[in-house]
N, C-alpha and C positions, 0 to 999 in steps of 0.2 A: 584579338588576343585568344579567343576560343580556338581559332584555327591553328594558332601556334602551339597551344597546349595539346591538341589532338595529334598533331604531327610529332611532338616530342614523345607522346605515349607510344605511338607506333614505332618510332626509332628505338625506344628502350626495349620494347618487346621483340623487335627484330634482332637486337644485339644479344639477347638472352637466349641461350640454347637449352632445350628441355630434353632430358633423356628419360625414357619410359622404362621402369624396372621390368625385368624379365618375368617376374611373377604376375605383374599386371597384364603383360602381353599374353601369357599363358591363360590367365583367367578370362580374358577376352576371347581367346580361341575356344575355350570350353563353352562360353556363352553362345558363340556362333554355332558350335556343334550341337548344342542343346536346341537351338532354334531350328536348325536343319532337320534334326531328328523329329522334333515336334511337328514341323510342317509335313514331313513325309508320313508321320503317323496319322495326322488329321486327314491328309489326302487319301491315304489307304483306307481309313475308316469310312470316309464319305463315299468313296468310289466302290469299295469291295464289301463293306459291311464290317461288323465287329467280329472278332475271333477268327478271322481268316488269316492263314499264314502269310507273312510278308516275305516276298522274294528279295534276297540280297543280290543285286546285280552289279556288274562293274560300273555302270552309270551312277548308281547310288553311292558306291564307295568313292568315285571320282568327285562327286558333288560334295560329299562330306569332307574330303581332303581339301577341296577348294575353299570351303567355308572356314576351315581351320587356318589355312594359309592366309586367306584374305584378312581375317580379324587379327591374326598374330602380327601381321606386318602393316596394318592400316595406320594412317596418321591420326593421332589422337589430339594433337594440339597444333595450333598455327606456328608456335615458336619451335616446334620440333624440326630438327635439321633432317632434310630428306637424304636418303642414302641410295647407293646403287643396289645394295642387297634388297632394300625395300621394293624398288621398282622391279627387280628381277622376280622376287617372290610374288608380287601382285600379278605380273605377267604370266607366271606359271599357274597361278590360281585361275586366271581367265582361260588359259589353255586347257586346264583340267575340265572346266565347265564345257568348253566347246567340244573337246575330244570325247567327253562322256556321252554326248548326244549321238555320236557315231559308233559307239561300242555296241557289241551284240547284247541283246536283252535276255540272254540265257542266264538263269539264276545260278549263282554259286552256292547258295544255301537258302534255307527258310528259317524264320523265327516267328513267334507269335507277335501280333501287333502291339500287345501290351508291353513288350520289351522295348519298343521304340520310346514309349513314354517313360518307362523306368530308367533307361539309359539317359534320356534327356534330363530327368530329375537328378540323376547322379552327376551329370555334367554341370548342372547349376550348383549343386553342393560343392563340387570341386572348385568351381570358379569363385564361389563365395569364400571358401577357405583360403585360396590363393590371394585373393584381393584383400582379405582381412589381414593376412600376414604382412602386407605392405604398409598398412595403416600405422601411423605413429602411435606408440604406446604413451598414454597420458598418466 
């Protein structure tokens, strides 16, 4: 009897399609960008020291774009219906990561290391505001 109940639960969840709101996807993308910026900031701080200018390179920008794409189109629920756009976006994110390793390391600009952490905090705040806007009002 237990096996029959578990199979009926699986069939019910397979029939149900879940759509993820755009605000939730954008909030996830901001969280991914915040994590990428924090990792870059910590890495720069540990390798170069504090208050050393951070070089913005094409590789840095490519990895940031890949993080945003990856989280914006990631599957968040097993009941979510996969789409062609999702597969294409995740493939483009992987391509951004691979291509960014072969781009020249010439800096496009410089900024203080503390700005990486400030932008990461700003991204977390944006993500929280977007995710809060999706929550039902009680």
